[in-house]
N, C-alpha and C positions, 0 to 999 in steps of 0.2 A: 549183276554179275553172278554167275553160278559159284556156289561154295561146294567144296568137296564133301563127300558123304559123311566124314567125321568132323566137319565144321572148320576147315582151314579157311581163315579170312582172306579176302582180297587185299592186296598190298601193292597197288600201282605206285611206283616210286615218284613219278612226276606229280602226283596229287599231294604228296606230303614232303617233298625234298627239302623245303625250307625248314620245316619242323625237324626233319631228320638231321640236318646239319646242326641246328641248335642243340638238339638232344645229345648228339655226339660230343659236342663241346662241354655240355653240362656233365656228362658221364666222365669226361677226361678230368674235370676238376675234382670230382669225387674219387675217381680212380687214382689220381695223383696223391690224394690224402692217404689212400691205402698203401700206395708205393712208399710213402714217407714213414708209415707206422708199422707195417707188417714185416716180420723177419724175412730175410731173403730166402727164396727157394730156387731150385734148379729151373732153368728154362723160363724164368720170370713168372712162375706159377703163383707168386705171392701178390701179383698186381691185378688180375682180372676181377670182374664182378660175377655174381652168380644169380641164376633165376630163382624167384620166389613165387609164392601163390598170389602175389599182388604186383610184382615188378622185378626190380634188380636190387641186389644187396652187396655191400662190401664184405659181408660176414664179419665176425668179431675181430677187432683190431686192438692190440694191447697199447696202453698209454699209462705209464706209471703203475699205480696200483689198481687201475680201472680197465674196463673193456669198453670200447667205443664201437658203435655200428651205425652206418648210414644206409638208409633204404630209399629207393624210388618206389613210390606207390602209384602205379598207373591205372588203378581203379578209382581211388579217391583223389588222385592227382595232387599228391603231397610229397615232400621230401622230409624224412624223419631222421633225426639224430638222437640215438639212444645211448645212455651211459649205464653201466652195470649197477650204479647206486640208485637207479630209478628215475633219474632226471631225463627229460625229453625236450627237444626243440622240434617244432614242426613248421614248415613253410609251404604255402600253396604253390603248385606248379601251374603256370599260365604264361601267356606271351610276356617275355621279359628279356632284355638284352643280356648277353653273356656277362658283361661287366657288372651288372646289377646282381645277377645270380651269384657270381663269384664273391662280391662284397658281402652279400647277405649270408652265404654259407660260412665264410671265414669269420664274419662277425658273430654268428651264433655259436661257432666253435669257441671263440674267445670268451663269450659269455659263460660257457660251460667250464672254462679253465683249460682249454686245449688250444695249443698254438703250433700245429704242424707247419713246417716250412716246405713249400712246394715251388717248383719252377713254373711261373705263370705263363708258359708258352705251350700252345697245342703241339701235338706230335702226329706224325704220319699223315698229315694233310698238306696240300699245296697252299702257298701264300698264307701262312698262319698269322693271326692277330693275337697279341697278348690278351689273356683273359680279362685283365683289368682295364683294357682299352677297347674291347670289342663291343660296339653298339650296332654292328651290322647284323649279327645273328640274333634274332629276338622272337622268332615264330614258335608257337606251340599249339598244334591242333590236337586237343586231348583225345578226340575220337580216333584219329589216325594213330596216335601213339599207343592207345589201347589195343588197336588191331595189330600193330607191330608186336606188342607184348603177347597177345593171344597166339600169334604165329610162333613166337619163341617157345611158348608152352608146348605146342605140338612138336616142334623140332627138337626141343630138349629131351623129350621122352624117347624119340627115335635114336638120337645120338647116344643116350645112356644105354639103350638096349644094344646098340652096336658096340659100345665100349665094353659091355658085359661079356661079349663073345671072345674077348682077348685076354689071355693069361699073362702076357708079357707086360712090360712097363707101358703105361698109358696115362695121358693127362686126365684131369677131371674134365667134365663138360663145363666150359667157362666162357665168359663174355669178355673179349678183349676190347677195351674202350679206345685204344689207339686206332685200330683198324675197324672197330665197330662191328664185330662179327662174333657169332657163337660158334665155338670150335671144339674139336676133340682130336687128339694126336696119338698115334701108335708108334712105338719105337722098336727097331730091330734088336737093339742091345749093343750095336757096334758104333764106334766113333765115326763122325763124318768129316770130310775136308772142310776148311773154312768157306763159308758162303760168299758169293760175289757181293760187291758193293751195291747197296740200295740207296737211291737218291733221297728217300724220305726217312730212312732208319739208320742210326749210327752203326758203324761196323761192330762195335763192342756189344751192342744189343743183339744184333743178328748172330754173332758168333755164339753167344750164350743160348739163344733160342734154337739154333741148328747145330749144336755141338755133336749130336748123334743122329744117325739115320732115322728118317721119319716117313710115315704116311699120314697126312693130315687132311681133315675134311671139316666143312662147316657151312655157315650161311651168313650172307650179308644182304642188307635190304636194298642195295643198288647204289650206295655211295661209292666214292673213290673212282668215279669216271665210267663205271660199267652201266649205270643208269637202268638197272633191272634187278629186282630181287631174285637171288639165285643161290643155289648150293654149289660148292666147289670141292675139288679133291686134287691134291698134288702130292708129289714125292720129292724128298731131298735126301741124297742127290738123285736126280732124275736120269734114268737110263734112256739112251737114244730111242729105243723101241716103245717107250711109254706112251708117246703121242698116238701110236697106231694100235693101242690095245683095244680089244673088243668090249665096248660098253653099250648097253641097250639104249636106243633112242627113247626119249628125247635128250638123253645125255650126249655130250660131244666134247671133243678136245678143242679148246680155244687157243689158237696158235699164238696170238699176241700176249695173252695172259700166261701161257705155259702151264695150263692146268685144265682138268675136266670141269665142265659146267653142266648143271641141270637146272633149267628155269623153274623158279618157284611156282609160277602160274600153271605150268604143266603138271606139277605135283598136286597143287590145290584142286585142279579140275579132274584129276584121275579118280577112277572108281575106288581105288585103294591107295590113297596118298602115302601113308606110312610104309606100305610095302614097296611102292615105287622108289621112295627115298632109300630105304634099307637096301634094296637091290643095287642101287647106284653106289652106295657106300661100300658094299661088299665087293662089287666088281672092280671098282677103282683101287681099293686096297689090295685085292688079289693081284692085279696087274703090277702094282708097285712091289709087292712082296715077292712075287715069282721072278720078275725081272731083276730084282735086287738080291735074289738068292737068300731070302730070309729063312730061318729055321721054323717054318710054319707049323710043323707037327708039335713042336715044343711051345710055341707061342699062342696057339689058338685053343679055345675050349672045344672039346670033342663034341660033335653033333651040330656045331654052328654052321 
């Protein structure tokens, strides 16, 4: 399969969907530890993971007089638990049922003197199985997981460049373990009406996430029923004309999802993948901002 000129890896979802499902659940376990320990921030910004030069991290989390950090290393395929006093626990990442992964992570935390209490139930997925009972999800294809991380490396750089063009309130570029996507969000600065009910997300969670008007974009690897790695962009609240906004092909508006989609494989195969993605982000944001009557002159960096 051809790789784009700047090395974007192939990421066919069907080839690694079992590993993707397992990895999502593992990141939810680690992410819920961050949720339990990190001080609350607006829009749930205290719960995502962040990209590193080797994988994903919780970033530092306070616990008593110490700082705790948990990292996924997708080069050496290890999970690292580091404490600010120099102690470290490390465990290999390989095929392993979610229940065993959960037990080992929590056991290693207890050995270090940490006992965060988390709800052992996956979120934002259909038909969830408790972490401590899940022996269904156990796949781990290290090569595929590494390719996924390599894709995130490319995407993270573009999303950060896009975020830098905005002077208004914007989220970090962060990895949400619930929906398993790398995302960045811009805000108009105005409150939004309460969002509609979502069958997989509690209303209280959605109300905090969408308390203000947003234009949000990101990437998911194909999980959640879409079954294709893709970039997305949406607005909340969405104006009726948003679906008909002019966005260059191969970007398009997906009527069932209610958001714009740009297939990852089209970007990967492009002569200038980063440019294609940045154009998609800019065009879909402009549609959301113009139709929503955002004060763009005050919110955007001049020359962007």
